[in-house]
C-alpha positions in Angstrom: 54.3 74.2 -20.4 52.8 74.1 -23.9 55.3 71.3 -25.0 53.6 68.7 -22.6 53.5 66.1 -22.2 56.8 65.3 -24.0 58.7 62.1 -24.7 62.4 62.7 -24.6 65.1 59.8 -25.0 68.9 59.2 -24.7 70.8 56.5 -26.4 73.8 55.3 -24.8 76.9 52.9 -25.7 79.4 52.3 -22.8 77.8 55.3 -20.4 78.4 57.5 -23.4 75.1 59.5 -25.0 75.2 58.7 -28.6 71.6 59.6 -29.9 68.6 61.7 -28.9 64.9 62.1 -29.8 62.5 64.9 -28.6 58.8 64.9 -29.2 56.8 67.5 -27.9 52.8 68.2 -27.6 51.0 69.9 -30.9 47.3 70.9 -31.0 45.0 72.2 -33.4 45.1 75.9 -33.9 41.3 76.0 -33.6 38.6 73.9 -32.0 37.4 72.3 -29.0 38.6 68.8 -30.2 42.2 68.6 -29.1 43.5 64.9 -29.5 46.7 64.2 -27.8 49.2 64.7 -30.8 52.9 65.2 -30.9 55.7 66.2 -33.4 59.2 65.0 -33.8 61.1 68.0 -33.0 64.7 66.7 -32.5 66.4 63.4 -33.5 70.4 63.4 -33.5 72.9 60.9 -33.6 76.5 61.4 -33.3 78.1 61.8 -36.9 80.0 58.4 -36.2 77.3 56.2 -35.5 75.0 57.2 -37.8 73.7 54.9 -40.3 73.9 51.9 -37.7 70.3 52.0 -36.8 70.3 54.1 -33.8 68.0 56.9 -35.1 65.7 53.9 -36.4 65.4 52.6 -32.6 65.1 56.1 -31.2 62.0 56.7 -33.4 60.7 53.3 -32.7 61.1 53.5 -28.8 59.6 57.4 -28.9 56.5 56.1 -30.9 56.0 53.3 -28.3 56.2 56.1 -25.4 53.7 58.4 -27.3 51.3 55.3 -27.8 51.6 54.3 -24.1 50.6 57.9 -23.2 47.5 57.6 -26.0 49.0 60.1 -28.6 47.4 59.6 -32.1 49.2 61.5 -34.7 52.9 62.3 -34.8 54.2 65.3 -37.0 57.8 65.9 -38.4 59.4 68.7 -40.5 62.3 66.5 -41.9 63.9 64.7 -44.8 61.5 63.5 -47.4 63.2 60.5 -48.0 64.3 59.3 -44.3 61.1 59.8 -42.3 59.0 57.6 -44.8 61.0 55.1 -43.9 59.3 55.0 -40.4 55.3 55.1 -41.6 55.5 59.1 -42.0 53.1 60.2 -45.3 54.7 63.4 -46.9 52.8 66.5 -47.3 50.6 66.5 -44.2 48.7 69.4 -45.5 47.6 67.7 -48.3 45.8 65.6 -45.7 44.2 68.6 -43.9 47.0 69.4 -41.4 48.8 72.7 -42.5 52.0 73.8 -40.9 52.1 75.9 -38.2 53.8 78.5 -40.1 54.4 78.6 -44.2 57.1 76.7 -45.9 58.4 76.8 -49.3 56.0 74.7 -51.7 59.3 72.8 -52.8 59.3 71.6 -49.1 55.5 70.5 -49.3 56.8 66.7 -48.9 58.9 67.6 -45.8 56.1 68.0 -43.5 54.8 64.9 -42.6 52.4 63.0 -40.4 51.9 59.2 -39.1 48.9 58.0 -37.4 50.2 55.8 -34.2 46.4 55.7 -32.1 43.3 53.9 -32.9 41.5 56.7 -34.4 43.9 57.9 -36.4 43.0 60.5 -39.0 39.6 60.1 -37.6 40.4 62.8 -34.9 39.7 65.7 -37.0 41.8 68.1 -39.2 43.0 71.7 -39.3 45.9 73.7 -38.8 48.7 72.3 -36.3 49.8 74.8 -33.7 53.5 73.7 -31.8 54.4 74.4 -28.3 55.0 78.1 -27.6 59.2 77.5 -28.2 58.7 76.4 -31.7 55.9 78.0 -32.7 58.2 80.8 -34.4 58.5 81.4 -38.4 62.1 80.8 -38.1 62.1 77.2 -37.2 59.9 76.7 -40.4 62.3 77.9 -42.8 63.9 75.3 -46.0 67.1 74.8 -44.1 65.2 73.1 -41.2 63.2 70.9 -43.3 66.7 69.2 -44.7 67.6 68.2 -41.2 67.0 64.4 -39.9 
């Protein structure tokens, strides 16, 4: 329930699922101000179909759905060279949005944020808290930060 509202999309080719993206709700760890914000938790494309723009289309469609819901910020812990192509800004902690759990300094640029709502960064700052299912230290290890 703490992940809602979510955005979950599947990409199909000839009736076969070839890609998936999931965004879940995040909030500030403290404070009364709780704007609608999300984290991109999963982006997967069938290996033989990667590098064909499927991930790009899933990100684009997912962000459009989030905007329709009124979400303002989107976070991701991911590949530091992949996600900036889609307007994610590396090192979200330096912008005032620390990770839910510590990550190694060498992975600081893997924690990213993107504004998708009119208020953007004006919604406030603070440590991010994920849905209960993701709010565990083992989900914030270096191995996770290298996935796309």
